[in-house]
VOFI-284497 format. One line per field, with one value per residue (C-alpha): y, x, z; residue in three letters. Coordinates in steps of 0.5 Angstrom, whole numbers, plus 500, padded with zeros to 3 digits. Layout:
REM VOFI-284497
Y	(Y_...)
X	(X_...)
Z	(Z_...)
residu	(ALA_...)
REM end
This chain:
REM VOFI-284497
Y	(526_531_539_538_532_536_542_539_534_540_543_537_534_537_533_526_529_532_526_522_527_527_519_519_524_524_520_523_530_527_524_531_535_529_529_537_538_532_535_542_540_536_531_535_541_536_534_542_543_537_540_547_544_541_547_551_547_547_554_556_550_555_559_556_548_546_543_536_535_530_533_530_535_541_538_536_543_546_541_543_550_550_545_550_556_552_550_557_559_554_554_562_561_556_560_566_570_570_576_573_578_577_576_570_567_563_560_558_551_545_538_536_534_535_533_526_525_526_521_516_517_517_510_507_509_505_499_498_499_494_489_490_488_481_479_474_471_473_480_478_474_480_485_480_478_485_490_486_482_475_468_463_459_465_467_460_459_465_464_456_454_450_454_451_454_461_461_459_463_469_468_468_474_478_476_478_484_486_485_490_495_495_496_502_504_503_499_496)
X	(852_856_854_851_847_844_843_839_835_833_831_827_824_827_823_826_833_833_831_837_842_840_840_847_850_846_850_856_854_851_858_861_856_856_863_864_857_856_860_856_849_843_841_835_840_845_839_838_845_844_838_841_847_842_838_844_847_840_839_846_846_846_852_857_856_862_859_863_866_863_859_862_868_863_858_863_866_859_858_864_863_856_858_863_858_853_859_861_854_852_859_858_851_854_860_858_863_861_864_866_868_871_865_862_869_869_862_864_866_866_865_871_877_883_888_884_883_890_892_887_890_897_895_892_897_902_898_897_904_906_901_904_911_908_908_903_899_899_897_892_889_889_886_880_879_879_877_873_870_871_871_876_873_871_879_881_877_880_887_886_888_885_881_885_891_888_886_893_896_892_894_901_901_897_902_908_904_903_911_912_907_910_917_914_912_904_900_894)
Z	(857_853_853_846_848_854_850_844_849_853_847_844_851_857_862_860_859_866_869_865_867_875_874_871_876_882_886_884_886_892_894_893_897_903_904_904_908_913_919_919_915_916_911_908_907_903_899_898_896_891_888_887_883_878_878_877_871_868_868_865_860_854_855_861_859_854_848_846_853_858_863_869_870_869_874_879_879_880_886_889_889_891_897_899_899_903_908_909_910_915_919_919_922_928_929_934_938_946_950_957_962_969_972_968_966_973_971_964_966_961_962_958_962_957_961_963_956_954_959_956_949_951_955_949_945_949_951_943_942_947_945_938_941_943_936_932_934_941_939_934_940_945_940_938_945_948_943_939_944_941_945_944_939_935_935_934_928_925_926_925_932_937_943_948_945_944_952_954_949_951_959_957_953_958_963_958_957_964_965_959_962_969_965_962_969_968_973_972)
residu	(UNK_UNK_UNK_UNK_UNK_UNK_UNK_UNK_UNK_UNK_UNK_UNK_UNK_UNK_UNK_UNK_UNK_UNK_UNK_UNK_UNK_UNK_UNK_UNK_UNK_UNK_UNK_UNK_UNK_UNK_UNK_UNK_UNK_UNK_UNK_UNK_UNK_UNK_UNK_UNK_UNK_UNK_UNK_UNK_UNK_UNK_UNK_UNK_UNK_UNK_UNK_UNK_UNK_UNK_UNK_UNK_UNK_UNK_UNK_UNK_UNK_UNK_UNK_UNK_UNK_UNK_UNK_UNK_UNK_UNK_UNK_UNK_UNK_UNK_UNK_UNK_UNK_UNK_UNK_UNK_UNK_UNK_UNK_UNK_UNK_UNK_UNK_UNK_UNK_UNK_UNK_UNK_UNK_UNK_UNK_UNK_UNK_UNK_UNK_UNK_UNK_UNK_UNK_UNK_UNK_UNK_UNK_UNK_UNK_UNK_UNK_UNK_UNK_UNK_UNK_UNK_UNK_UNK_UNK_UNK_UNK_UNK_UNK_UNK_UNK_UNK_UNK_UNK_UNK_UNK_UNK_UNK_UNK_UNK_UNK_UNK_UNK_UNK_UNK_UNK_UNK_UNK_UNK_UNK_UNK_UNK_UNK_UNK_UNK_UNK_UNK_UNK_UNK_UNK_UNK_UNK_UNK_UNK_UNK_UNK_UNK_UNK_UNK_UNK_UNK_UNK_UNK_UNK_UNK_UNK_UNK_UNK_UNK_UNK_UNK_UNK_UNK_UNK_UNK_UNK_UNK_UNK_UNK_UNK_UNK_UNK_UNK_UNK)
REM end
């Protein structure tokens, strides 16, 4: 739909043109708003943003809409700008500055253990690296068994192996993995 089609349609039968325009660009506008706002807004707030985008386009169609160009670019620009406005509004409401004096500083305790989380992430990284060093198909078997919780017959079907081969390869791979981790100074 071009700007001219929108302008002429609104002049003759606005309700039909509004419906057609929303049907054509609704998913596009929602995708833009959702991608920008999903971390800070509820679904209802995202829907409100989408409604505001279409309201702005329909109210300004006379002067701001280019005539012969496709409306996708203009609609995308309006959607991005409106989503950024909503993002700023909702993040500024949720960001509050709290003053902590020396007396209350000891009371502000978090359940998050940053050191433990960091160690866990590092351990996972090393473990995945060592699993990858096992090579195919052993690394694939270990990943499927312990990360995807698949049994030997499911893994065998996916890798075109026998279930007994998968079990024996898994056992040997675990032994090799244990030795590799011991070399790296990690005990299980």
